[in-house]
DRENPA-3360 file (N, C-alpha, C; in nm, 2 decimals, always signed):
BEGIN
1 = MGSISSAI = -15.45/+6.80/+18.41/-15.31/+6.72/+18.41/-15.33/+6.60/+18.47 ~ -15.39/+6.58/+18.60/-15.43/+6.43/+18.66/-15.45/+6.35/+18.55 ~ -15.54/+6.32/+18.47/-15.57/+6.23/+18.36/-15.52/+6.24/+18.27 ~ -15.41/+6.28/+18.31/-15.30/+6.21/+18.19/-15.23/+6.09/+18.18 ~ -15.23/+6.01/+18.15/-15.19/+5.88/+18.20/-15.03/+5.89/+18.17 ~ -14.94/+5.83/+18.23/-14.81/+5.82/+18.17/-14.81/+5.71/+18.16 ~ -14.85/+5.58/+18.23/-14.86/+5.44/+18.17/-14.88/+5.45/+18.02 ~ -15.01/+5.47/+17.97/-15.06/+5.41/+17.84/-15.00/+5.51/+17.73;
9 = LICRVLGL = -14.95/+5.63/+17.80/-14.90/+5.74/+17.68/-14.74/+5.68/+17.66 ~ -14.62/+5.64/+17.75/-14.53/+5.60/+17.74/-14.51/+5.49/+17.63 ~ -14.65/+5.37/+17.71/-14.67/+5.22/+17.60/-14.67/+5.28/+17.48 ~ -14.75/+5.40/+17.42/-14.77/+5.41/+17.30/-14.64/+5.48/+17.24 ~ -14.59/+5.54/+17.29/-14.48/+5.60/+17.26/-14.33/+5.49/+17.21 ~ -14.34/+5.41/+17.29/-14.24/+5.27/+17.29/-14.32/+5.16/+17.20 ~ -14.43/+5.16/+17.11/-14.51/+5.10/+17.05/-14.53/+4.99/+17.11 ~ -14.56/+4.97/+17.28/-14.60/+4.85/+17.32/-14.75/+4.87/+17.36;
17 = EDPRSTGS = -14.81/+4.71/+17.41/-14.94/+4.72/+17.41/-14.99/+4.81/+17.55 ~ -15.11/+4.84/+17.51/-15.17/+4.93/+17.63/-15.18/+4.88/+17.76 ~ -15.14/+4.93/+17.84/-15.10/+4.85/+18.01/-15.25/+4.83/+18.04 ~ -15.34/+4.91/+18.03/-15.50/+4.81/+18.04/-15.51/+4.71/+17.97 ~ -15.48/+4.65/+17.88/-15.54/+4.50/+17.82/-15.38/+4.39/+17.82 ~ -15.31/+4.45/+17.93/-15.25/+4.33/+17.98/-15.15/+4.34/+18.12 ~ -15.15/+4.23/+18.14/-15.06/+4.21/+18.30/-15.21/+4.19/+18.39 ~ -15.18/+4.34/+18.52/-15.30/+4.33/+18.57/-15.41/+4.42/+18.53;
25 = QNPGTTNV = -15.39/+4.48/+18.37/-15.47/+4.57/+18.33/-15.49/+4.69/+18.43 ~ -15.36/+4.77/+18.46/-15.46/+4.87/+18.55/-15.28/+4.95/+18.50 ~ -15.31/+5.06/+18.47/-15.25/+5.16/+18.40/-15.17/+5.20/+18.49 ~ -15.06/+5.19/+18.56/-14.95/+5.21/+18.65/-14.84/+5.22/+18.67 ~ -14.73/+5.19/+18.72/-14.60/+5.20/+18.74/-14.58/+5.06/+18.71 ~ -14.62/+4.97/+18.86/-14.59/+4.84/+18.89/-14.64/+4.72/+18.75 ~ -14.77/+4.77/+18.69/-14.80/+4.68/+18.58/-14.71/+4.70/+18.42 ~ -14.66/+4.82/+18.44/-14.59/+4.92/+18.31/-14.43/+4.83/+18.34;
33 = LRVAGKLA = -14.41/+4.80/+18.48/-14.26/+4.75/+18.53/-14.28/+4.58/+18.46 ~ -14.40/+4.49/+18.47/-14.39/+4.37/+18.49/-14.43/+4.34/+18.28 ~ -14.48/+4.45/+18.21/-14.50/+4.38/+18.10/-14.38/+4.46/+17.98 ~ -14.33/+4.54/+18.04/-14.27/+4.67/+17.98/-14.11/+4.66/+17.98 ~ -14.06/+4.66/+18.12/-13.94/+4.66/+18.18/-13.96/+4.78/+18.24 ~ -13.80/+4.81/+18.29/-13.73/+4.91/+18.38/-13.77/+5.04/+18.35 ~ -13.71/+5.05/+18.26/-13.69/+5.19/+18.19/-13.85/+5.28/+18.19 ~ -13.94/+5.20/+18.09/-14.09/+5.29/+18.08/-14.14/+5.24/+18.23;
41 = AIATLLGD = -14.08/+5.17/+18.31/-14.13/+5.13/+18.44/-14.09/+5.28/+18.55 ~ -13.95/+5.33/+18.49/-13.92/+5.45/+18.55/-13.99/+5.57/+18.52 ~ -13.99/+5.60/+18.36/-14.02/+5.70/+18.34/-14.23/+5.73/+18.35 ~ -14.30/+5.63/+18.41/-14.44/+5.63/+18.42/-14.43/+5.69/+18.54 ~ -14.31/+5.60/+18.65/-14.33/+5.73/+18.77/-14.32/+5.85/+18.80 ~ -14.22/+5.90/+18.75/-14.19/+6.00/+18.68/-14.30/+6.12/+18.71 ~ -14.32/+6.05/+18.59/-14.43/+6.15/+18.51/-14.57/+6.15/+18.57 ~ -14.58/+6.07/+18.68/-14.72/+6.06/+18.75/-14.69/+6.11/+18.85;
49 = IAKGIIPI = -14.56/+6.14/+18.92/-14.53/+6.20/+19.07/-14.55/+6.34/+19.01 ~ -14.49/+6.38/+18.90/-14.46/+6.52/+18.83/-14.63/+6.59/+18.80 ~ -14.76/+6.49/+18.75/-14.87/+6.53/+18.73/-14.93/+6.61/+18.93 ~ -14.84/+6.51/+19.01/-14.90/+6.52/+19.12/-14.86/+6.69/+19.21 ~ -14.73/+6.72/+19.15/-14.63/+6.81/+19.15/-14.70/+6.94/+19.09 ~ -14.65/+6.94/+18.97/-14.72/+7.05/+18.87/-14.81/+7.13/+18.92 ~ -14.94/+7.09/+18.93/-15.11/+7.15/+18.94/-15.10/+7.27/+19.08 ~ -14.98/+7.17/+19.15/-14.98/+7.26/+19.27/-14.89/+7.39/+19.30;
57 = LIAAELNA = -14.76/+7.34/+19.22/-14.67/+7.47/+19.19/-14.69/+7.56/+19.12 ~ -14.84/+7.52/+19.06/-14.89/+7.65/+18.95/-14.95/+7.74/+19.07 ~ -15.01/+7.67/+19.13/-15.13/+7.75/+19.22/-15.04/+7.80/+19.32 ~ -14.95/+7.77/+19.38/-14.86/+7.85/+19.45/-14.80/+7.98/+19.38 ~ -14.76/+7.99/+19.27/-14.69/+8.10/+19.16/-14.82/+8.18/+19.16 ~ -14.95/+8.16/+19.16/-15.07/+8.26/+19.16/-15.12/+8.27/+19.26 ~ -15.01/+8.28/+19.42/-15.04/+8.28/+19.54/-15.21/+8.27/+19.61 ~ -15.21/+8.11/+19.56/-15.38/+8.06/+19.60/-15.32/+8.00/+19.72;
65 = PPIVLALC = -15.42/+8.03/+19.81/-15.41/+8.00/+19.96/-15.40/+7.86/+19.95 ~ -15.37/+7.81/+20.07/-15.37/+7.67/+20.13/-15.43/+7.57/+20.10 ~ -15.54/+7.58/+20.10/-15.65/+7.47/+20.10/-15.64/+7.48/+19.95 ~ -15.64/+7.61/+19.85/-15.67/+7.54/+19.70/-15.53/+7.48/+19.67 ~ -15.44/+7.49/+19.74/-15.31/+7.38/+19.71/-15.34/+7.24/+19.73 ~ -15.41/+7.24/+19.81/-15.43/+7.11/+19.89/-15.54/+7.03/+19.77 ~ -15.61/+7.13/+19.75/-15.75/+7.05/+19.67/-15.67/+7.03/+19.53 ~ -15.58/+7.11/+19.44/-15.55/+7.13/+19.36/-15.42/+7.00/+19.32;
73 = GFCAFLGH = -15.38/+6.96/+19.46/-15.30/+6.84/+19.44/-15.43/+6.68/+19.46 ~ -15.57/+6.71/+19.52/-15.67/+6.64/+19.57/-15.73/+6.59/+19.38 ~ -15.76/+6.69/+19.34/-15.81/+6.70/+19.17/-15.74/+6.59/+19.14 ~ -15.61/+6.63/+19.07/-15.47/+6.61/+19.02/-15.50/+6.43/+19.07 ~ -15.52/+6.39/+19.17/-15.52/+6.27/+19.23/-15.63/+6.19/+19.19 ~ -15.74/+6.25/+19.18/-15.83/+6.16/+19.13/-15.86/+6.18/+18.97 ~ -15.79/+6.29/+18.93/-15.76/+6.25/+18.79/-15.73/+6.15/+18.78 ~ -15.59/+6.11/+18.84/-15.57/+5.99/+18.78/-15.61/+5.87/+18.80;
81 = LFPVYFDF = -15.73/+5.85/+18.94/-15.81/+5.75/+18.95/-15.88/+5.74/+18.80 ~ -15.93/+5.89/+18.81/-16.08/+5.85/+18.70/-16.04/+5.93/+18.59 ~ -15.92/+5.87/+18.52/-15.89/+5.96/+18.38/-16.01/+6.03/+18.26 ~ -16.04/+6.13/+18.28/-16.15/+6.17/+18.20/-16.12/+6.18/+18.01 ~ -15.97/+6.17/+18.00/-15.93/+6.11/+17.83/-15.90/+5.98/+17.83 ~ -15.94/+5.90/+17.93/-15.88/+5.79/+17.91/-16.07/+5.66/+17.97 ~ -16.15/+5.69/+17.93/-16.29/+5.62/+18.00/-16.29/+5.59/+18.14 ~ -16.24/+5.68/+18.20/-16.23/+5.72/+18.37/-16.18/+5.55/+18.42;
89 = RGGKGVAT = -16.08/+5.52/+18.32/-16.04/+5.37/+18.37/-15.87/+5.42/+18.44 ~ -15.83/+5.47/+18.53/-15.73/+5.48/+18.56/-15.68/+5.38/+18.67 ~ -15.56/+5.46/+18.72/-15.44/+5.36/+18.82/-15.52/+5.35/+18.96 ~ -15.43/+5.32/+19.06/-15.44/+5.37/+19.15/-15.42/+5.43/+19.24 ~ -15.29/+5.56/+19.19/-15.27/+5.66/+19.25/-15.14/+5.70/+19.32 ~ -15.06/+5.60/+19.35/-14.99/+5.60/+19.43/-14.85/+5.70/+19.43 ~ -14.77/+5.73/+19.31/-14.69/+5.80/+19.25/-14.74/+5.91/+19.26 ~ -14.91/+5.98/+19.18/-14.92/+6.07/+19.19/-14.97/+6.12/+19.33;
97 = AMGVALAL = -15.01/+6.07/+19.44/-15.03/+6.07/+19.55/-14.88/+6.14/+19.62 ~ -14.77/+6.06/+19.59/-14.67/+6.08/+19.66/-14.63/+6.27/+19.56 ~ -14.63/+6.26/+19.43/-14.63/+6.43/+19.41/-14.68/+6.49/+19.51 ~ -14.83/+6.44/+19.49/-14.88/+6.56/+19.59/-14.82/+6.57/+19.75 ~ -14.79/+6.48/+19.78/-14.75/+6.48/+19.91/-14.65/+6.60/+19.91 ~ -14.52/+6.54/+19.85/-14.39/+6.63/+19.80/-14.43/+6.76/+19.78 ~ -14.52/+6.81/+19.72/-14.57/+6.94/+19.70/-14.60/+7.04/+19.78 ~ -14.70/+6.96/+19.90/-14.74/+7.04/+19.97/-14.67/+7.07/+20.10;
105 = HWPAGLLV = -14.58/+6.92/+20.15/-14.47/+6.97/+20.25/-14.36/+6.87/+20.23 ~ -14.29/+6.90/+20.19/-14.22/+6.77/+20.11/-14.10/+6.68/+20.28 ~ -14.11/+6.74/+20.39/-14.06/+6.69/+20.49/-14.17/+6.56/+20.48 ~ -14.26/+6.55/+20.48/-14.41/+6.47/+20.50/-14.40/+6.40/+20.37 ~ -14.38/+6.43/+20.24/-14.34/+6.33/+20.17/-14.23/+6.26/+20.14 ~ -14.12/+6.28/+20.19/-14.01/+6.26/+20.14/-13.99/+6.13/+20.25 ~ -14.08/+6.15/+20.39/-14.13/+6.03/+20.45/-14.23/+5.90/+20.40 ~ -14.30/+5.95/+20.32/-14.42/+5.90/+20.30/-14.35/+5.79/+20.17;
113 = IGTWIGTI = -14.20/+5.87/+20.11/-14.18/+5.74/+20.00/-14.02/+5.70/+20.06 ~ -13.99/+5.73/+20.21/-13.90/+5.65/+20.24/-13.94/+5.52/+20.30 ~ -14.09/+5.56/+20.36/-14.19/+5.43/+20.41/-14.19/+5.32/+20.27 ~ -14.25/+5.39/+20.18/-14.29/+5.29/+20.05/-14.16/+5.21/+20.00 ~ -14.02/+5.29/+20.01/-13.92/+5.26/+19.94/-13.87/+5.14/+20.05 ~ -13.84/+5.17/+20.18/-13.87/+5.04/+20.29/-13.91/+4.94/+20.30 ~ -14.05/+4.99/+20.28/-14.18/+4.80/+20.30/-14.08/+4.77/+20.13 ~ -14.09/+4.82/+20.05/-14.07/+4.75/+19.86/-13.95/+4.69/+19.91;
121 = AMTRTASI = -13.84/+4.75/+19.95/-13.73/+4.63/+19.98/-13.74/+4.50/+20.06 ~ -13.83/+4.55/+20.23/-13.82/+4.42/+20.29/-13.95/+4.31/+20.21 ~ -14.06/+4.40/+20.15/-14.18/+4.28/+20.10/-14.19/+4.27/+19.96 ~ -14.06/+4.32/+19.87/-14.14/+4.29/+19.74/-14.25/+4.34/+19.66 ~ -14.34/+4.34/+19.75/-14.45/+4.36/+19.71/-14.47/+4.51/+19.69 ~ -14.56/+4.59/+19.61/-14.61/+4.71/+19.56/-14.67/+4.75/+19.67 ~ -14.83/+4.67/+19.65/-14.95/+4.69/+19.71/-14.92/+4.69/+19.84 ~ -14.84/+4.59/+19.93/-14.79/+4.61/+20.08/-14.76/+4.79/+20.08;
129 = AALVSWAA = -14.68/+4.80/+19.99/-14.56/+4.95/+20.02/-14.69/+5.04/+19.99 ~ -14.76/+5.04/+19.92/-14.88/+5.15/+19.91/-14.95/+5.20/+20.03 ~ -14.97/+5.06/+20.05/-15.09/+5.07/+20.20/-14.99/+5.11/+20.31 ~ -14.88/+5.01/+20.35/-14.84/+5.07/+20.45/-14.80/+5.25/+20.46 ~ -14.72/+5.29/+20.34/-14.68/+5.45/+20.33/-14.82/+5.53/+20.36 ~ -14.91/+5.52/+20.29/-15.02/+5.61/+20.30/-15.13/+5.57/+20.42 ~ -15.11/+5.48/+20.48/-15.14/+5.47/+20.64/-15.08/+5.56/+20.73 ~ -14.96/+5.57/+20.71/-14.88/+5.62/+20.79/-14.90/+5.84/+20.74;
137 = APIYFNLT = -14.91/+5.83/+20.65/-14.89/+5.98/+20.56/-14.98/+6.04/+20.66 ~ -15.13/+6.03/+20.66/-15.17/+6.12/+20.76/-15.09/+6.17/+20.90 ~ -14.99/+6.04/+20.93/-14.94/+6.04/+21.09/-14.83/+6.16/+21.07 ~ -14.76/+6.16/+20.93/-14.66/+6.21/+20.91/-14.69/+6.35/+20.87 ~ -14.78/+6.39/+20.84/-14.85/+6.58/+20.80/-14.89/+6.60/+20.94 ~ -14.93/+6.49/+21.03/-14.99/+6.58/+21.13/-14.82/+6.60/+21.25 ~ -14.75/+6.51/+21.21/-14.67/+6.58/+21.31/-14.51/+6.68/+21.22 ~ -14.57/+6.66/+21.12/-14.47/+6.77/+21.03/-14.52/+6.90/+21.00;
145 = VPTALLSS = -14.62/+6.89/+20.98/-14.67/+7.01/+20.90/-14.71/+7.11/+21.03 ~ -14.64/+7.28/+20.98/-14.72/+7.37/+21.09/-14.83/+7.34/+21.13 ~ -14.87/+7.43/+21.21/-15.00/+7.43/+21.30/-15.10/+7.48/+21.15 ~ -15.06/+7.58/+21.16/-15.14/+7.73/+21.05/-15.18/+7.64/+20.92 ~ -15.07/+7.55/+20.86/-15.16/+7.47/+20.74/-15.23/+7.34/+20.79 ~ -15.22/+7.30/+20.89/-15.26/+7.16/+20.89/-15.41/+7.15/+20.85 ~ -15.50/+7.20/+20.88/-15.63/+7.23/+20.88/-15.69/+7.26/+20.73 ~ -15.55/+7.30/+20.64/-15.57/+7.25/+20.52/-15.55/+7.13/+20.47;
153 = YLPVIAAI = -15.41/+7.11/+20.50/-15.36/+7.01/+20.43/-15.42/+6.86/+20.49 ~ -15.44/+6.83/+20.62/-15.43/+6.75/+20.72/-15.56/+6.64/+20.61 ~ -15.67/+6.69/+20.61/-15.84/+6.62/+20.54/-15.82/+6.60/+20.41 ~ -15.73/+6.67/+20.31/-15.71/+6.64/+20.19/-15.59/+6.52/+20.20 ~ -15.49/+6.47/+20.27/-15.41/+6.39/+20.30/-15.47/+6.31/+20.31 ~ -15.59/+6.30/+20.45/-15.67/+6.18/+20.48/-15.74/+6.12/+20.41 ~ -15.78/+6.20/+20.29/-15.90/+6.14/+20.21/-15.83/+6.08/+20.10 ~ -15.73/+6.12/+20.07/-15.62/+6.09/+19.91/-15.57/+5.91/+20.03;
161 = SLLLILSH = -15.54/+5.91/+20.12/-15.52/+5.78/+20.18/-15.58/+5.69/+20.21 ~ -15.75/+5.74/+20.23/-15.87/+5.65/+20.21/-15.92/+5.59/+20.07 ~ -15.89/+5.67/+20.00/-15.91/+5.66/+19.84/-15.81/+5.55/+19.79 ~ -15.67/+5.60/+19.80/-15.59/+5.48/+19.75/-15.60/+5.36/+19.86 ~ -15.64/+5.35/+19.96/-15.62/+5.25/+20.06/-15.75/+5.14/+19.94 ~ -15.85/+5.21/+19.97/-15.97/+5.15/+19.87/-15.96/+5.10/+19.70 ~ -15.88/+5.19/+19.67/-15.78/+5.14/+19.49/-15.73/+4.99/+19.52 ~ -15.66/+4.97/+19.69/-15.63/+4.81/+19.66/-15.69/+4.75/+19.71;
169 = RQNMLSLY = -15.87/+4.72/+19.68/-15.93/+4.64/+19.78/-15.90/+4.52/+19.72 ~ -15.85/+4.48/+19.58/-15.88/+4.38/+19.55/-15.73/+4.29/+19.56 ~ -15.62/+4.39/+19.60/-15.48/+4.35/+19.63/-15.49/+4.29/+19.78 ~ -15.55/+4.39/+19.87/-15.58/+4.33/+19.97/-15.65/+4.18/+19.99 ~ -15.71/+4.16/+19.92/-15.81/+4.01/+19.90/-15.66/+3.96/+19.86 ~ -15.61/+3.96/+19.77/-15.52/+3.89/+19.71/-15.38/+3.84/+19.84 ~ -15.40/+3.97/+19.91/-15.32/+3.94/+19.99/-15.34/+3.85/+20.12 ~ -15.47/+3.86/+20.17/-15.53/+3.77/+20.28/-15.54/+3.59/+20.20;
177 = RGNERSFD = -15.56/+3.61/+20.07/-15.60/+3.48/+20.02/-15.39/+3.44/+20.00 ~ -15.31/+3.51/+20.04/-15.17/+3.47/+19.99/-15.14/+3.42/+19.85 ~ -15.20/+3.51/+19.73/-15.16/+3.52/+19.61/-15.11/+3.63/+19.56 ~ -15.11/+3.74/+19.62/-15.02/+3.87/+19.59/-14.90/+3.84/+19.50 ~ -14.88/+3.94/+19.37/-14.78/+3.86/+19.31/-14.65/+3.96/+19.40 ~ -14.54/+3.90/+19.37/-14.41/+4.04/+19.44/-14.34/+4.05/+19.32 ~ -14.27/+4.20/+19.31/-14.18/+4.20/+19.19/-14.09/+4.10/+19.10 ~ -14.08/+4.00/+19.24/-13.96/+3.92/+19.16/-14.04/+3.77/+19.08;
185 = EGSPDNSN = -14.18/+3.81/+19.09/-14.28/+3.67/+19.06/-14.33/+3.77/+18.92 ~ -14.31/+3.88/+18.87/-14.40/+3.94/+18.76/-14.29/+3.96/+18.66 ~ -14.36/+3.94/+18.52/-14.28/+3.95/+18.40/-14.35/+3.98/+18.25 ~ -14.33/+4.02/+18.17/-14.41/+3.99/+18.05/-14.45/+3.86/+18.01 ~ -14.38/+3.78/+18.03/-14.39/+3.62/+18.07/-14.49/+3.56/+18.10 ~ -14.53/+3.62/+18.19/-14.64/+3.60/+18.25/-14.80/+3.67/+18.34 ~ -14.76/+3.76/+18.22/-14.91/+3.85/+18.27/-15.03/+3.75/+18.27 ~ -15.06/+3.68/+18.19/-15.14/+3.59/+18.22/-15.23/+3.53/+18.35;
193 = DDKKHH = -15.12/+3.53/+18.40/-15.12/+3.50/+18.54/-15.12/+3.58/+18.64 ~ -15.07/+3.74/+18.62/-15.06/+3.82/+18.67/-15.21/+3.90/+18.67 ~ -15.33/+3.84/+18.58/-15.45/+3.90/+18.58/-15.56/+3.83/+18.64 ~ -15.50/+3.71/+18.73/-15.59/+3.60/+18.81/-15.57/+3.69/+18.93 ~ -15.44/+3.74/+18.96/-15.45/+3.73/+19.08/-15.45/+3.93/+19.12 ~ -15.50/+4.00/+19.02/-15.54/+4.13/+19.03/-15.69/+4.15/+19.01;
% end
């Protein structure tokens, strides 16, 4: 389920160019927003969040222990990064990670999403929002998750946070150089410029 790419499938259904071949060449919400518009981006976002939630809900229905729930979420996240159906060329995992956080412990998940939204509002830059919110995610889980579940959830959330931050290493380099794109700069018309900055 993690390997199902919402961005690629939605762009195909809408008759749009493969997001891996345009813009930043990343099959994620931000690139779909820039090359296909808001509706396609919202559908991509919801699809990627859902694939982080659904495997955990299925495992919960099967009465799986907490560590299995966490590992199901981790595998969904890895599937997004390295999708087996799409030559292992995936996105950066922000939305799927949010779905995992929500499904494991919704108060911590809402804090992560709230931090992401607040940072987006202040910076208008998706990469900064991802880095800030997921740097804070292990702290939120540590503060809100019951002690009995913490040993199962926290290591997985910390691993997701580390991998997500590493997936943004090119963005961090662009931020350091001062040429990272904000939402306000991105559009289908300047997708060639976008490639240079990612």
